[in-house]
Every structure is written in structure tokens, then in C-alpha cells.
FILOFI-129536 format. One record per residue (C-alpha): x, y, z; residue in one letter. Coordinates in steps of 0.001 Angstrom, whole numbers. Each point is the difference from the previous one (the first is absolute). Layout:
REM FILOFI-129536
R       X       Y       Z rest
R       X       Y       Z    A
...
This chain:
REM FILOFI-129536
R       X       Y       Z rest
R   -2305   -9869  -16616    M
R    3501   -1306    -788    S
R    1353    2104    2889    W
R   -2443   -1674    2381    L
R     734   -3507   -1286    W
R    3792     119    -265    H
R     478    2117    3112    G
R   -2344   -1690    2438    Y
R   -2330   -2753   -1239    L
R    2537   -2229   -1730    K
R    1447   -1109    3339    R
R   -3469   -1384     868    H
R    -428   -1778   -3344    S
R     -51   -3486    1567    G
R   -2822     756    2401    W
R   -1787    1997   -2705    M
R      44   -3083   -2230    F
R   -1544   -2072    2810    V
R   -2632    2696     564    A
R    -796     104   -3735    L
R    -437   -3775     -90    V
R   -2399     218    2928    L
R   -1844    2844   -1722    M
R    -252   -2034   -3190    A
R   -1474   -2946    1910    I
R   -2424    2302    1827    E
R   -1047    1697   -3227    G
R    -490   -3265   -1930    S
R   -2421   -1277    2658    M
R   -2686    2350   -1314    L
R     189   -1656   -3395    G
R    -142   -3431    1659    A
R   -3051    1061    2021    L
R   -1896    1241   -3031    S
R     898   -3211   -1889    Y
R   -1397   -2174    2842    M
R   -3422    1620    -360    L
R    -599   -1899   -3286    K
R      75   -3518    1547    P
R   -1782    1324    3096    M
R   -3000    1085   -2117    F
R      89   -2466   -2906    D
R    1065   -3161    1904    T
R   -1407     518    3494    V
R   -2950    2402     -79    F
R   -1429    -672   -3453    I
R    1474   -3485    -720    G
R    -970   -1211    3509    G
R    3287   -1847     639    N
R     101    -135    3800    G
R    3352   -1783     125    D
R    1637    2999   -1661    A
R    -990    2321    2871    I
R    2968   -1114    2095    W
R    2770     373   -2526    W
R   -1419    3287   -1339    V
R    -444    1329    3555    G
R    3499   -1056    1079    M
R    1501    1523   -3130    A
R   -1664    3355     727    I
R     998    -265    3691    F
R    3627    -645   -1005    S
R     -68    2988   -2339    I
R   -1020    2339    2827    F
R    2519   -1473    2450    M
R    2880     293   -2458    L
R   -1048    3552    -861    R
R     -40     941    3698    A
R    3468   -1448     677    A
R    1650    1598   -3025    T
R   -1715    3328     725    S
R    1430     158    3524    V
R    3460   -1075   -1151    G
R     343    2494   -2840    Q
R   -1363    2901    2061    R
R    2479    -590    2826    V
R    2893    -308   -2446    L
R    -971    3113   -1957    M
R    -478    2003    3200    T
R    3475   -1007    1149    R
R    1543     867   -3371    I
R   -1766    3375    -249    S
R     824     967    3593    Q
R    3674    -970    -298    E
R     214    1829   -3324    T
R   -1526    3100    1569    M
R    2466    -296    2879    E
R    2968    -185   -2390    D
R   -1172    2945   -2113    I
R    -677    2187    3038    Q
R    3391    -820    1527    N
R    1845     661   -3263    D
R   -1977    3181    -664    L
R     815    1415    3439    L
R    3682    -894    -358    R
R      63    1642   -3425    H
R   -1766    3145    1219    L
R    2583     420    2758    M
R    2798      10   -2599    T
R   -1515    2888   -1964    L
R    1359    3510     313    D
R   -1218    2624    2425    T
R   -1435    1964   -2931    L
R   -2322   -2902    -845    F
R   -1357     -38    3556    H
R    -426    3763     -59    Q
R   -2174    -286   -3102    K
R   -1987   -3033    1213    N
R   -1621     406    3434    P
R     -55   -2898    2504    P
R   -3733    -665    -416    G
R     459    -474   -3748    Y
R    2803   -2511     507    L
R   -1909   -1841    2753    I
R   -2884    -410   -2447    S
R    2373   -1421   -2622    R
R    1499   -2540    2409    V
R   -3275   -1107    1569    Q
R   -3063     702   -2159    T
R    1476    -541   -3465    D
R    1871   -3164     945    V
R   -3022   -1515    1751    M
R   -2239     710   -2994    S
R    2496   -1670   -2334    V
R     297   -3090    2227    A
R   -3765    -308     402    G
R    -741     309   -3690    V
R    2815   -2394    -906    W
R   -1603   -2573    2278    N
R   -3391     594   -1620    A
R    1498     -95   -3474    L
R    1804   -3301     494    I
R   -3008   -1522    1744    T
R   -2228    1137   -2837    G
R    2395   -1205   -2682    A
R     648   -3327    1688    G
R   -3470    -859    1206    R
R   -2528    1940   -2048    D
R    1666    -486   -3369    V
R     216   -3769     596    I
R   -3623      77    1161    S
R   -1031    1723   -3218    L
R    1991   -2448   -2144    I
R   -1539   -3029    1695    S
R   -3502    1472     -97    L
R     222     974   -3648    F
R    1463   -3427    -721    G
R   -3131   -1615    1462    V
R   -2224    2453   -1891    A
R    1754    -758   -3304    L
R    -211   -3735     654    W
R   -3770     307     544    I
R    -638    2196   -3046    D
R    2344    2376   -1775    W
R   -2923    1926   -1565    R
R   -1482     758    3399    W
R    3429    1237    1117    T
R     313    2421   -2924    L
R   -3483    1331     676    I
R     879     498    3700    A
R    3034    2070   -1025    L
R   -1807    2191   -2516    V
R      -7    2977    2368    G
R    3749    -161     813    A
R    1191    2382   -2773    P
R   -2335    2675    1361    L
R    2130     459    3131    I
R    3465     368   -1568    M
R      92    3711    -855    A
R   -1751    1205    3193    P
R    2282   -2237    2087    A
R    3148    1524   -1526    L
R   -1379    3490     576    L
R    -830    -854    3609    A
R    3538   -1269     660    Q
R    1499    3279   -1212    R
R   -2188    2037    2327    F
R     666   -2343    2935    V
R    3765     505    -264    R
R    -365    3774    -258    G
R   -2267     165    3030    N
R    2347   -2324    1926    A
R    2876    2451    -536    R
R   -2147    2835    1324    N
R   -1089   -2008    3042    V
R    3586   -1012     851    Q
R    1227    3570    -381    E
R   -2756    1251    2283    L
R     832   -2767    2475    G
R    3622    1158      86    A
R   -1069    3609     554    R
R   -2301   -1101    2815    M
R    2850   -1912    1640    S
R    2172    3096    -264    T
R   -2719    2127    1570    R
R    -454   -2450    2888    L
R    3768    -182     543    D
R     185    3791     252    E
R   -3042     227    2290    V
R    1165   -2614    2495    F
R    3584    1269      96    H
R   -1199    3572     447    G
R   -2903    -670    2348    I
R    1164    2436    2699    N
R     437    3018   -2341    P
R   -3379    -867   -1542    I
R   -1649      98    3427    K
R    1773    3187    1061    L
R    -999    1804   -3214    N
R   -3587   -1350       6    L
R     527   -1675   -3374    L
R   -2064   -3153     666    E
R   -2905    1020   -2243    S
R    2310    1313   -2720    Y
R    2042   -3208    -161    Q
R   -3108   -2204     229    A
R   -1564    1855   -2939    E
R    3129    -357   -2140    R
R      65   -3731     705    F
R   -3745    -238    -714    A
R     489    1596   -3437    L
R    2596   -2620    -921    L
R   -2244   -2761    1360    N
R   -2940    1291   -2029    R
R    2060    -117   -3188    D
R    1117   -3517     875    R
R   -3583   -1183     503    V
R   -1055    1561   -3306    R
R    2811   -1787   -1838    N
R    -673   -3296    1787    E
R   -3673      95    -997    V
R     930     794   -3590    R
R    2542   -2821     -29    A
R   -2512   -2460    1488    S
R   -2426     829   -2815    F
R    2554    -884   -2659    W
R    1153   -3100    1891    R
R   -3600   -1204     241    A
R    -594     692   -3687    M
R    1803   -3127   -1245    V
R   -1871   -2501    2245    P
R   -3209    1799    -878    G
R     662    -400   -3722    L
R     746   -3694     600    I
R   -3442    -322    1596    D
R   -1608    1527   -3088    V
R    1916   -2265   -2383    A
R    -867   -3052    2125    T
R   -3693     909      14    A
R     -29     269   -3809    V
R    1751   -3374    -325    G
R   -2338   -1785    2467    F
R   -3051    1292   -1786    L
R    1305   -1253   -3360    G
R     875   -3470    1403    V
R   -3364    -309    1753    L
R   -1913     749   -3208    I
R    2173   -2105   -2316    Y
R     793   -2876    2390    G
R   -3513    -129    1455    G
R   -1411    -657   -3451    A
R    2435   -2909    -498    E
R    -999   -1568    3338    I
R   -3705     311    -819    V
R     709   -1671   -3346    A
R    1844   -2840    1795    G
R    3353     774   -1612    E
R    1704     720    3371    K
R    -529   -1426    3494    T
R    -861    1930    3146    V
R    3261   -1190    1548    G
R    1993    1468   -2881    E
R   -1810    3302     325    F
R     451     120    3799    M
R    3691    -865    -315    S
R     480    2693   -2640    F
R   -2130    2546    1836    F
R    1906    -620    3260    T
R    3373     267   -1756    A
R    -964    3356   -1526    M
R   -1561    1207    3252    A
R    3178    -862    1912    L
R    2079    2100   -2421    T
R   -1873    3034    1277    F
R    1970     498    3241    E
R    3488    -748   -1435    P
R    -673    2496   -2785    L
R   -1127    2630    2503    R
R    3089    -577    2147    R
R    2281     260   -3008    L
R   -1768    3230    -947    G
R     649    1348    3501    N
R    3643   -1085    -127    V
R     378    1991   -3194    S
R   -1164    3136    1766    G
R    2109    -698    3078    L
R    3055    -610   -2150    W
R    -360    3419   -1594    Q
R     -35    1536    3481    A
R    3067   -1992    1028    A
R    1820     912   -3205    A
R     -76    3641    1081    A
R    1599   -1017    3311    G
R    2646   -2077   -1771    I
R     897    2981   -2181    E
R     590    2136    3086    R
R    2066   -2672    1765    I
R    2151    -621   -3081    V
R     481    3767    -389    A
R    1481     147    3516    I
R    2271   -3007    -632    F
R    1131    1704   -3221    D
R     990    3101    1984    T
R    3673    -143     954    H
R    2262    2130    2192    P
R    1676    2810   -1886    T
R    3192    -211    2077    L
R    2886   -1033   -2240    K
R    3307   -1678     651    G
R    1004   -2625    2587    P
R   -2591    1306    2454    G
R   -2857    -802   -2330    A
R    -391   -3448    1579    T
R   -1212     640    3536    P
R     823   -2364    2854    A
R   -2651    -717    2605    V
R    2331    -343    2983    A
R     350    3153    2043    A
R    2991   -1163    2021    A
R    3520    1318    -575    P
R    1976   -1442   -2871    M
R    1288   -3528     425    E
R    2519     -13   -2811    D
R    1114    1994   -3004    G
R    1257    3609     371    P
R     -77     444    3766    A
R    -168    3308    1836    V
R     938   -1217    3493    P
R    1150    3409    1242    A
R   -2056    3202     -76    P
R     361    1273   -3579    P
R     552    3432   -1473    R
R   -2929    1360   -1996    I
R     481    2613   -2695    E
R   -2593    1816   -2082    A
R    1212    1891   -3043    S
R   -2158    2303   -2140    D
R   -3206   -1957     706    L
R   -2911     940   -2239    R
R   -3476   -1470     107    M
R   -3595     928    -782    A
R   -3385   -1544     720    Y
R   -1732     481   -3337    G
R     364    3701    -809    D
R     868     919    3589    L
R    3757     288     643    P
R     991   -1037    3535    V
R    3809    -186    -236    L
R    2022    2518   -2015    N
R    3642    -952     274    G
R     256    -899    3690    A
R    3477   -1050    1206    S
R    1215    -977    3471    F
R    2035   -2611    1881    V
R   -1063   -2078    3006    A
R    3215   -1164    1651    E
R     331   -3602    1165    A
R   -1162    -601    3555    G
R   -1193    3597     418    R
R   -3419    1623     248    T
R   -1065    2233   -2885    T
R   -3225    1997     265    A
R   -2063    1241   -2950    L
R   -2012    3084     924    V
R   -2016    2546   -1886    G
R   -3550    1084    -744    P
R   -2647   -2424   -1287    S
R     571    -913   -3642    G
R    3744     525     223    A
R     689   -3563   -1228    G
R    1097   -1641    3266    K
R   -2300   -3048    -226    S
R     897    -417   -3674    S
R    3626    -594    1038    V
R   -1162   -2892    2207    F
R   -2085   -1419   -2836    N
R    3015     130   -2319    L
R    2282   -1647    2542    L
R   -2349   -2958     426    T
R    -906      -9   -3718    R
R   -3693     489     464    L
R     609    2315   -2961    V
R    2971     721   -2265    D
R    1599    3361    -621    A
R    -331    1687   -3374    D
R    3619    1115     193    G
R    3039     189    2235    G
R    1406   -2762    2184    S
R    -595   -1465    3438    L
R    2630   -2365    1359    T
R     612   -2172    3066    I
R    3736    -452     617    D
R     586    1097   -3579    G
R   -2453   -2443   -1532    R
R   -3139    1270   -1714    S
R   -3235   -1092    1644    V
R   -1107   -1188   -3454    K
R    2781   -2602      -9    D
R   -1323   -1783    3105    F
R   -2479   -2821     -77    D
R   -3208    1633    1205    L
R    -572   -2328    2936    G
R    3587     309    1197    R
R     -33    3768    -402    L
R   -3045     309    2236    R
R    1574   -2463    2391    G
R    2546    2748     790    L
R   -2648    2295    1485    F
R   -2090     224    3119    S
R   -2749    2612    -174    V
R   -1877    1662    2844    V
R   -2604    2460   -1206    S
R   -2641    2233    1524    Q
R   -2719   -2550    -778    D
R    1429   -3294    1229    A
R   -1534   -2816   -2056    L
R   -1414   -2576    2390    L
R   -2149   -2969    -966    F
R   -3056   -1396    1756    D
R    2144   -2655    1663    E
R    1721    -376    3357    T
R    2738    2398    1086    I
R    2413   -2939    -200    R
R    -977    -694   -3623    D
R     313    3689    -873    N
R    3568      11    1265    I
R    1166   -3363   -1342    L
R   -1767     320   -3381    L
R     230   -3720    -657    G
R    3578    -487    1170    R
R     577   -3278    1849    E
R    3715     417     746    D
R    -418    2370    2965    V
R     408   -1518    3448    D
R   -1761    1338    3096    E
R    3161    1585    1395    A
R     582    2058   -3160    R
R   -3679     965    -133    L
R      51    1120    3652    A
R    3095    2100    -725    E
R   -1722    1712   -2907    V
R   -3176     629    1999    L
R    2019    1626    2762    E
R    2070    2162   -2362    A
R   -3117    1242   -1826    A
R   -1883     588    3280    H
R   -2736   -2390   -1126    V
R     344   -1897    3265    S
R   -1066    3193    1835    D
R   -3641    -393   -1059    F
R    -354   -3779    -481    L
R   -1154    -513    3585    S
R   -2986    2225    -707    K
R   -1085   -2069   -3007    M
R   -2582   -2783     596    P
R    2184   -2771   -1434    D
R    3379    1673     155    G
R    2098    -589   -3097    L
R   -2762   -2162   -1463    D
R   -2619    2770     177    S
R   -1575     970   -3310    L
R    1196    3300   -1434    A
R   -3390     531   -1696    G
R    -699    1212   -3545    P
R    2907    2282    -954    R
R    1161    -155    3619    G
R   -3176    1647    1334    S
R     341   -1720    3407    N
R    3264    1873     634    L
R     772    3669     521    S
R    2157    1927   -2454    G
R    3068    -300    2200    G
R    -563   -3708     526    Q
R    -307    -593   -3748    R
R    3257    1862    -572    Q
R    1785   -2116    2607    R
R   -1235   -3186   -1675    V
R    1334    1335   -3320    A
R    3352     764    1628    I
R     173   -3518    1457    A
R    -671   -1352   -3456    R
R    2833    2124   -1398    A
R    2385   -1075    2770    L
R    -721   -3622    -799    L
R     714     540   -3705    R
R    3442    1372     976    D
R     671    1677   -3352    T
R    2906    2378    -726    P
R   -2239    2902   -1119    I
R   -2811    1593    1993    L
R   -2656    2274   -1532    L
R   -2076    2088    2408    L
R   -2945    1839   -1544    D
R   -1611    2386    2504    E
R     209   -2823    2532    A
R    -948    2162    3015    T
R   -1974    2846   -1548    S
R   -3451   -1274    1109    A
R     967    -769    3612    L
R    -444    1922    3216    D
R    3064    1198    1873    A
R     185   -2973    2388    R
R    -457   -2624   -2741    S
R    2444    1876   -2207    E
R    2679    -153    2675    A
R    -388   -3761     402    V
R     -94    -634   -3756    V
R    2926    2338    -638    Q
R    2132   -1908    2502    E
R    -885   -3263   -1790    A
R     855    1618   -3346    L
R    3366    1139    1330    D
R     792   -3614     926    R
R   -1190   -1153   -3393    L
R    2139    2565   -1859    S
R    3232    -972    1726    A
R    2434   -1549   -2457    G
R   -2260     555   -3012    R
R    -151    2446   -2865    T
R   -3138    1918     887    T
R   -2070    2340   -2138    L
R   -2697    2013    1744    V
R   -2883    1965   -1454    I
R   -1271    2545    2488    A
R   -2135    3110     121    H
R     650     526    3726    R
R    3562    1258      13    L
R     407    -712    3706    S
R     155   -3716    -811    T
R    2994     344   -2357    V
R    2128    2673    1649    R
R    2540   -2648    1027    N
R     250   -1498   -3500    A
R    3514    -276   -1446    D
R   -1175    1761   -3148    R
R   -3198    1866    -835    I
R    -928     301   -3686    V
R   -2374    2897    -662    V
R   -2267    -567   -3026    M
R   -2453    2212   -1834    D
R   -1803    -569   -3305    R
R    2004   -3130    -753    G
R    3409    1588     545    R
R    2539    -101    2805    V
R     269    3593    1222    M
R    2442    -462    2877    D
R    1815   -2631    2091    Q
R    1727     -74    3354    G
R    -500    -493    3709    R
R   -2750    1696    1955    H
R    2133    2839    1368    E
R    1670     673   -3357    E
R   -3308     277   -1819    L
R   -1391    2391    2603    L
R    3069    2199    -297    E
R    -255     153   -3800    R
R   -3684     895      71    G
R   -2188    -937   -2976    G
R   -2825   -2538    -228    I
R    1085   -2101    3007    Y
R     297    3021    2272    A
R   -3391    1257   -1152    D
R   -1615   -3394     680    L
R    1667    -155    3404    H
R   -1229    3478     883    K
R   -3569    -873   -1017    L
R      22   -3102    2181    Q
R    1580    1773    2982    I
R   -2514    2823    -251    D
């Protein structure tokens, strides 16, 4: 609760105070209404004072009007506060999640994290609104109503509350079960989101393998468990209001028997009884709402625990790079690397869990030259890229850029040295222009046109419905593989970084698309230190140096012709691909 208050709600404390005042006024009107029933019965109806009709009627009319105005005001204010709080938490949670290490995202699937950002945060905001509204309005209502009841007769009030102790133990038990069921429901919701994410992203393989029924049944099993837990949770949430009904019934019966006898004996007036009876009757709904808020709060508490657990998770990267920068542009100040740098790996060792992926790899990528990493799958090539960009850290050895360890760079500035073009170009469901600019506003039309021409993006823009402002579609689905690669190359050209990483950038393309993309890559590589991962050796035969890797080690290095002459792994791979 302190996390929620100090982190997000305190900044709204002024408007919350206004909302609480309005709630207090709204809640106190119930007590005023029940009080006005005494003169209405004793003075007007039974006493026959016609002149009092007007002032009694206007007083009751004013009570309802004031209650209506304060109700609207506090609801609007609380909605604004809860929505802005939810907005802040969601924004901060997403920013925090993007700072966490790759290992965290490997362990937590996208659907799970989407559920945390959306479902959990919305449940917390909704319950907070209900909690404050209940505390501000219903508690004041109960105080004013019990005040009227005590003023009428304190004995009647004690009798009305005789059943209250009966609900304490069951209510505490119900709250414990509600929180437990809420955790189960939220966990199932996250698993369902993960399942949906996998289904929709893999819809074509699902269709081709006739897996529709299989996937639908797996989702249905999760949904069935969710329904079962929701029904169980609703039972426990309804238990508290139900117990309040029982306690209220016992109290009403006692007051009716005891108070009725006093009225028959002439010791109390009908107006007093009606005022008291109305006050106690009006406590019924506030008590039920507070009982519901108790159950809802237990459900929200489970969500808060999960959100706080994510905020308490921190990146494991140590050193100067532990504070990531958001900007993806090249470095503006500090240790500059204006010229293409020299990259050196020395005795690199790394493992994912118990699986070793690098076992003492060493090589040099000369400044301004193209170095290719080749070898069979699992040789450790992609791990070198991950170490360079500090998506992970090595367990041993060193990796330097112009003699400086990658761990000594600020993380944002380190990544600002690289442009990456991979086999699966990451495009967003935005326009082609937005996918190239990525939020940059310092690019004029002349520079953009130059980049589009160099990356051969301009070759296909005329075929797009809105040209450069055509939507790329989810994950670039409106573009072909070659077109997506050209957009990624344009993006890299615009970044204009000293180091270029190419990860199987042409492996999924047909021969014609590959030729166009390869020409764009050649332009992009000029004047940069380039590292290339490739399985198709034909794409790296002109590299200045080819580093042959196997089982996490560097087995050989040299130019294409030298490696073929020496034989070994490279020659064997080349022979397999030629054959």
C-alpha cells in the first residue's frame, strides 16, 4: 500500500482530498435523511402541523440535491485519479520491463508480461477506486446513520448490532480464500494470454499442420480452470455480504420486538421509531458495499504483489552499463568512437544455465573491415553478438572495442555504436516512414530520400497504396521478406553507426531479392566495422576475414581461399553447400 501511495497516489493528494470531502458530504446525507423522518411523522403526519410540510419537504429535497451533486463530483474526480494512476503504473511497468535482462524475458513469455501490464494494473486501479469510494462515502454514511440511531436510543442500537460478532471469523476466513483464488485466476489469465499470443503469431503453421482443434482444446482447458476458480472466488466474495444480511436480520428482529413494545406502551413515538428504523435500514447497503470491497481488495492485493515483484526485479548487468539509456542514436558526448573501431575477443567463455556456448573463443575484427563468423548451428556465433551488445555478459574472458571493455561503456551508448540487420527484421504495425525513422525528428526529406535510394526501398514504394506512409502491418506482414530487409537496412543507414552486425540478413530470401539486399548491405558496410553471421558461405566469400567456429571455439581464421586450401571445417561446409 505504501508503494502505491508514495509512488503514484501522493501526487493526486489535493484532488483526493476534494473527492473525500465530497464523499463525506454525500455519505452524511443519509444520516440527515433518516433524521428528517422524525419531524415528518411526529410533527406533520401525526401532529397535524400543515405549516411544517414546506420546510420539512424542502429540507428533504435539499438533501437529495446535495447528495446528487456531490456524488457526481466525487465519481468524476476518483475516475480521473484512478485512470491517471493506472496510466502511470502501466507506463512505468513497461519501461522497467524493457530494462530487464534477456534471461528474464526468456523465462517470462510475452503473454504473461502483457497480463501483468494490463490486467493486474487495471484490477488494482479499479479496486483502489472502489476502496476509496467505500471508505470516503460508506464509512461516513455509517457514522452519520449510527449517530442518528444512538441519538434516538442507544439500547436499540446495541440490540441492532447483536449479530455483528457472528460474522467476524467467517469474514476473515473468506478473505484468505479470496486472495488465494485471485492468485490462481491471475496466473491462469497470464497463461491464457501467453497461449493466445502463441496462437495468433503462429497462425499459419497452425493451419498448415491442422492444429486448430488441438490449440482450441488447450485454450479451453485453461479457460475451464479459470471459470472454476472465478466461481469459487465469487462464492467467498459473496460470503461477507451474505453474513451481513444475516446479522442485520437478527438485529432488526430484536429492535422490532423490544422497540415495538416501548411504542405500544407510549414510551417512544412513531417518528422516533421510523427515524431509527430508516437509519438502520440505510446502513444495509453501505455495509454490503464495504463487505464487497473487502473481497475485491483481497483480489487486488494478489495483483499488487505481482506488480511489486516485477518492480523489485532488477537487471543483473553490473558496472557502468547497468543504467540503460533509452536513446538509440549514436553517442552525443563522452567516450566517442567516431571512426570504425577494432573489436577483439579474448578467451570468451559463457554458458546458458548448464549449457556451455562459448569455450575460450578468441578473434579480432579489424577496424573498417568485414569479419564473418561461420560454423554449424550451436557454434556460438549469435552469442558473440549478444555479448557485444551486452544482452548478456560473459562468464570469463574479455571483449573490447578499441581496447575498452564493453562492460565499461554506458549501456545506452554501447548499443548506440551498433546497427543490426537480422534475418527477422523487426517491423512495427506503423507506416514504413515510422519504421525507418523510429521517432527521430531531425531527418530532413533529402536525407531520407538518400537513405531510401541506397537501401532500394524506393524501388517498391510506388507499388504501395500510400507510398512511404503505407502501413507495414503487424510484424511487417504487408511487406515481402526482401522488402522488410530493405526497410531494416534503411533504418541502419539512418543510424549511421560505426559498427554493423549482420545476422543471416539474406538467408531467407530468393536469389533476386538476395541480390538487391546484398547490394544495399555492401553500401551499408562501407566504412564500418562489420561482423557477419552466415550459414550460406557464398555471402561471405569476399569478407576480409572469416572466423570458423565450432562448439564455442574458434577453429580457424583467414580469407575464403586460404581456408579452402587448408581444408578442415570450412572446406567441409563449403563442399556440402556446393554439392
